[in-house]
LUMPARO-629172 format. One record per residue (C-alpha): z, y, x; chain. Coordinates in nm, 3 decimals, m for minus. Example, Ala and Ser with C-alpha at 12.3 -4.5 7.8 and 13.67 -1.06 7.14 Angstrom:
2
> 0.780;m0.450;1.230;A
> 0.714;m0.106;1.367;A
***
This chain:
285
> m2.175;m1.892;1.158;A
> m1.991;m1.766;0.852;A
> m1.781;m1.454;0.903;A
> m1.541;m1.274;0.673;A
> m1.429;m0.915;0.628;A
> m1.051;m0.870;0.654;A
> m0.843;m0.555;0.601;A
> m0.519;m0.531;0.803;A
> m0.242;m0.272;0.762;A
> 0.063;m0.380;0.966;A
> 0.135;m0.577;1.281;A
> m0.228;m0.694;1.303;A
> m0.348;m0.339;1.365;A
> m0.464;m0.224;1.704;A
> m0.183;m0.207;1.963;A
> 0.061;m0.378;1.726;A
> 0.233;m0.700;1.830;A
> 0.011;m0.947;1.639;A
> m0.320;m0.778;1.714;A
> m0.394;m1.045;1.976;A
> m0.513;m1.261;1.685;A
> m0.798;m1.013;1.635;A
> m0.880;m0.941;2.000;A
> m1.217;m1.119;1.969;A
> m1.292;m1.001;1.614;A
> m1.547;m0.729;1.541;A
> m1.397;m0.393;1.446;A
> m1.589;m0.256;1.149;A
> m1.380;0.054;1.079;A
> m1.056;0.184;1.227;A
> m1.032;0.436;0.942;A
> m1.008;0.221;0.630;A
> m0.805;0.234;0.309;A
> m0.758;0.060;m0.023;A
> m0.530;0.038;m0.325;A
> m0.178;m0.091;m0.274;A
> 0.184;0.012;m0.218;A
> 0.324;m0.043;0.131;A
> 0.685;m0.139;0.200;A
> 0.902;m0.200;0.504;A
> 1.055;m0.547;0.473;A
> 1.324;m0.475;0.731;A
> 1.201;m0.770;0.937;A
> 0.976;m0.570;1.169;A
> 0.665;m0.596;0.955;A
> 0.542;m0.442;0.629;A
> 0.438;m0.600;0.300;A
> 0.182;m0.482;0.051;A
> 0.226;m0.486;m0.325;A
> m0.070;m0.463;m0.560;A
> m0.084;m0.112;m0.709;A
> m0.374;0.095;m0.839;A
> m0.164;0.413;m0.813;A
> m0.107;0.403;m0.435;A
> m0.312;0.392;m0.115;A
> m0.260;0.193;0.204;A
> m0.433;0.269;0.535;A
> m0.543;0.025;0.800;A
> m0.841;m0.126;0.978;A
> m1.136;m0.342;0.873;A
> m1.251;m0.640;1.081;A
> m1.516;m0.910;1.070;A
> m1.364;m1.247;1.164;A
> m1.476;m1.606;1.211;A
> m1.348;m1.896;1.003;A
> m1.118;m1.997;1.289;A
> m0.978;m1.644;1.320;A
> m0.922;m1.632;0.944;A
> m0.732;m1.960;0.965;A
> m0.508;m1.810;1.236;A
> m0.440;m1.509;1.012;A
> m0.354;m1.740;0.722;A
> m0.099;m1.914;0.944;A
> 0.061;m1.584;1.042;A
> 0.079;m1.464;0.682;A
> 0.221;m1.791;0.551;A
> m0.079;m1.852;0.327;A
> m0.245;m2.177;0.224;A
> m0.515;m2.207;m0.042;A
> m0.343;m2.482;m0.242;A
> 0.021;m2.389;m0.182;A
> 0.245;m2.243;m0.452;A
> 0.512;m2.109;m0.218;A
> 0.300;m1.875;m0.007;A
> 0.467;m1.584;0.169;A
> 0.155;m1.372;0.115;A
> m0.149;m1.428;m0.103;A
> m0.502;m1.366;0.021;A
> m0.726;m1.182;m0.224;A
> m1.057;m0.999;m0.217;A
> m1.043;m0.623;m0.266;A
> m1.268;m0.320;m0.224;A
> m1.202;m0.144;0.107;A
> m1.317;0.215;0.162;A
> m1.415;0.360;0.500;A
> m1.607;0.663;0.625;A
> m1.949;0.498;0.589;A
> m1.909;0.305;0.265;A
> m1.719;0.045;0.064;A
> m1.681;m0.322;0.162;A
> m1.535;m0.625;m0.014;A
> m1.277;m0.785;0.214;A
> m0.983;m1.020;0.224;A
> m0.641;m0.859;0.210;A
> m0.293;m1.012;0.223;A
> m0.046;m0.903;m0.046;A
> 0.310;m1.022;m0.093;A
> 0.347;m1.316;m0.333;A
> 0.528;m1.210;m0.652;A
> 0.812;m1.455;m0.596;A
> 0.883;m1.273;m0.268;A
> 0.907;m0.924;m0.419;A
> 1.273;m0.909;m0.310;A
> 1.137;m0.848;0.042;A
> 1.002;m0.507;m0.059;A
> 1.290;m0.301;0.081;A
> 1.175;0.052;0.166;A
> 0.862;0.222;0.027;A
> 0.638;0.372;0.294;A
> 0.528;0.693;0.126;A
> 0.234;0.766;0.357;A
> 0.090;0.416;0.316;A
> 0.048;0.405;0.694;A
> 0.257;0.166;0.907;A
> 0.184;0.362;1.225;A
> 0.277;0.696;1.070;A
> 0.601;0.540;0.945;A
> 0.707;0.490;1.308;A
> 0.582;0.826;1.434;A
> 0.918;1.007;1.432;A
> 1.064;0.740;1.662;A
> 0.841;0.871;1.941;A
> 0.938;1.165;2.158;A
> 0.736;1.323;2.304;A
> 0.413;1.270;2.109;A
> 0.054;1.312;2.223;A
> m0.147;1.517;1.974;A
> m0.528;1.551;1.969;A
> m0.651;1.887;1.835;A
> m1.024;1.925;1.773;A
> m1.044;2.229;1.542;A
> m0.854;2.555;1.510;A
> m0.537;2.394;1.650;A
> m0.696;2.430;1.994;A
> m0.645;2.807;1.960;A
> m0.320;2.922;2.118;A
> m0.341;3.261;1.945;A
> m0.278;3.092;1.610;A
> 0.034;2.924;1.746;A
> 0.166;3.258;1.873;A
> 0.101;3.418;1.535;A
> 0.300;3.139;1.365;A
> 0.572;3.171;1.633;A
> 0.545;2.802;1.727;A
> 0.369;2.845;2.061;A
> 0.674;2.704;2.241;A
> 0.578;2.360;2.107;A
> 0.230;2.371;2.262;A
> 0.296;2.459;2.624;A
> 0.210;2.116;2.769;A
> m0.162;2.043;2.765;A
> m0.231;1.690;2.890;A
> m0.604;1.757;2.917;A
> m0.936;1.748;2.739;A
> m0.964;1.442;2.516;A
> m1.288;1.255;2.448;A
> m1.296;1.057;2.123;A
> m1.583;0.810;2.095;A
> m1.724;0.679;1.769;A
> m1.666;0.997;1.568;A
> m1.852;1.315;1.474;A
> m1.700;1.655;1.398;A
> m1.787;1.761;1.044;A
> m1.673;2.044;0.816;A
> m1.600;1.812;0.528;A
> m1.325;1.993;0.340;A
> m1.416;2.302;0.138;A
> m1.181;2.599;0.117;A
> m1.250;2.924;m0.075;A
> m1.390;3.091;0.239;A
> m1.576;2.791;0.383;A
> m1.541;2.452;0.549;A
> m1.273;2.315;0.778;A
> m1.308;2.067;1.065;A
> m1.273;1.692;1.030;A
> m1.343;1.380;1.233;A
> m1.570;1.125;1.065;A
> m1.604;0.769;1.195;A
> m1.983;0.750;1.198;A
> m2.063;0.733;1.569;A
> m2.088;1.017;1.816;A
> m1.832;1.196;2.032;A
> m1.564;1.452;1.953;A
> m1.398;1.657;2.226;A
> m1.063;1.825;2.187;A
> m0.742;1.939;2.348;A
> m0.452;1.695;2.391;A
> m0.100;1.837;2.376;A
> 0.231;1.673;2.457;A
> 0.458;1.789;2.176;A
> 0.821;1.721;2.076;A
> 0.897;1.538;1.753;A
> 1.039;1.865;1.617;A
> 0.684;2.001;1.607;A
> 0.554;1.740;1.361;A
> 0.678;1.914;1.041;A
> 0.486;2.229;1.141;A
> 0.165;2.031;1.189;A
> 0.215;1.853;0.857;A
> 0.252;2.188;0.678;A
> m0.045;2.341;0.855;A
> m0.271;2.042;0.783;A
> m0.161;2.011;0.420;A
> m0.037;1.654;0.458;A
> 0.200;1.690;0.162;A
> m0.086;1.793;m0.068;A
> m0.310;1.520;0.076;A
> m0.561;1.763;0.223;A
> m0.540;1.589;0.561;A
> m0.358;1.274;0.667;A
> m0.231;1.149;0.999;A
> m0.427;0.894;1.196;A
> m0.402;0.749;1.545;A
> m0.693;0.721;1.786;A
> m0.768;0.595;2.135;A
> m0.934;0.852;2.358;A
> m1.017;0.929;2.719;A
> m0.859;1.198;2.934;A
> m1.006;1.229;3.283;A
> m1.140;0.874;3.258;A
> m0.809;0.714;3.154;A
> m0.749;0.563;2.810;A
> m0.466;0.704;2.599;A
> m0.371;0.488;2.301;A
> m0.261;0.578;1.948;A
> m0.283;0.954;1.995;A
> m0.183;1.148;1.684;A
> m0.451;1.348;1.504;A
> m0.548;1.442;1.149;A
> m0.844;1.359;0.926;A
> m0.952;1.481;0.583;A
> m0.842;1.259;0.294;A
> m1.120;1.333;0.044;A
> m1.431;1.411;0.243;A
> m1.703;1.627;0.088;A
> m2.052;1.738;0.189;A
> m2.037;1.976;0.484;A
> m1.980;2.347;0.427;A
> m2.025;2.615;0.692;A
> m1.690;2.733;0.830;A
> m1.595;3.103;0.804;A
> m1.652;3.318;1.111;A
> m1.282;3.359;1.194;A
> m1.234;2.981;1.190;A
> m1.539;2.920;1.409;A
> m1.409;3.180;1.653;A
> m1.073;3.000;1.674;A
> m1.241;2.669;1.758;A
> m1.467;2.816;2.025;A
> m1.192;3.034;2.173;A
> m0.948;2.744;2.182;A
> m1.198;2.503;2.334;A
> m1.336;2.737;2.601;A
> m1.216;2.632;2.944;A
> m1.121;2.283;2.823;A
> m1.419;2.131;2.645;A
> m1.752;2.071;2.816;A
> m2.010;2.350;2.798;A
> m2.259;2.107;2.646;A
> m2.018;2.016;2.367;A
> m1.930;2.380;2.295;A
> m2.300;2.462;2.273;A
> m2.348;2.171;2.034;A
> m2.066;2.303;1.814;A
> m2.222;2.650;1.803;A
> m2.565;2.512;1.714;A
> m2.421;2.295;1.437;A
> m2.232;2.590;1.287;A
> m2.549;2.803;1.298;A
> m2.744;2.533;1.112;A
> m2.475;2.510;0.843;A
> m2.469;2.889;0.805;A
> m2.846;2.894;0.745;A
> m2.804;2.635;0.469;A
> m2.571;2.857;0.266;A
***
């Protein structure tokens, strides 16, 4: 049976209203990105314009011929038509474990009038983030440490801890290099990452963006499904490194913040695993 890779960035994404068309498709990567400029059409869905200077974020799926046909219908695309709403092209899609050629739907040039509002982040889910209040936030690195919040005088935002979150399908890596050492990241390569889940007000988001360097594209927002006490929580806000590098050992003060913040919340086995991994990286310096 022939199957096709497809990159989706709007209402076909997980938990969005048209995702039912992909419910039986194989998820290849939930952290995926490619070239393109994303716009809000004002009709409740986004449109993508070809652009080598911009990045759009989404998900990569493997679909059957029938599923691809259903997507074509949704996107108003037909192979022989000249009045398509969207065109279907093949493009290189990046993800944490490689690069894949996949189909992607971009707005037909004669419909460029539909491109109303640029979405600066290139992420449809992030574009709607500020409409939520409160927000669930998954911290897996130094943001688990309450002492840092007190020092920054923002501890009032982090009083509600929903519980310990378990994120499947990811590994914690120190994949961004700072002058004094590495910083934590989640990489979609299998494994499990544990962290602390906070319920925060929307007013807290600008602080997190500054701290994570979102404006300078050090980290970016992403949204993950995780477990808390056996229950699934969907589209929980977290952050991941934009340009991942080879791992670098974190500085001692940063390691201390992670361990201190996670103690009493994360499992002892996971904390021990973190310590062992840091020790290995330190020996490789």
